[in-house]
N, C-alpha and C positions, 0 to 999 in steps of 0.2 A: 555814538552819533549815527543816526540813520542816514540813508541816501537822501531822503526828503529834507532832513535837517541841513545837510550839506548844500543841497540845491537852494534852499531858502537863504542860507547864509551867503552863498555865492551871489544870489540875486540882490541881497541887501548891500553886499560889497560893491556890486556894479552900480547900484543907485547912488551909493555914497561917493563912488569915484566920479560919476557924472556931476555930482553936486560940488566936487572940489576936494574931497578928502574922505577920511574915515572917522567914525565916531570912536573916541577913546573909551575903552572899558576899564581903564586903570584909575583907581581912586587917587593916586598921587599925580598931580599935574606936572611935576618935574620929570616924570618918567616918560620917555618917548620910545616908540617901537617903529622901526622901518618896515612897515607891512609890505610895501612893494618889494623891498629887498628879500623878505621872507618868501614871498610868492615866486620871485625869480629864482632864488636858491632851491626851493622845493621843486620847481619845474626842471631845473638843471639836474637835480639828484633823482627825479622821478618818484618823489614821495609827497604825501599830503602834509600840510602844516601840522596837523594833530600828531603826526608820527615823528616830529622833530624831538631830539633830545634836549634837555635843559641847556647843555653846553652849546648846542647849535643855536638854540633860541636866544641865548644871552648875547650872542655876537651881534644881534640886531637891536639891543636895548641900550639906550643912552640916557643920561641924566643931565639936567641943567645944573650949572654951578650956582651956588648960593651967593 
């Protein structure tokens, strides 16, 4: 991902945040990701979200009960 791609993505995130949320890119509607939690975690750790391990990422994924 280039710096321009990151800037574009950050801009889209800010637009979505002002509109009240984020657009889900997951095909399963029962899966939810705490994007704000991920951003706070990455800021605390000093990393970019793309650099998270799967284990770190999965801490922020929840599923609706059937």
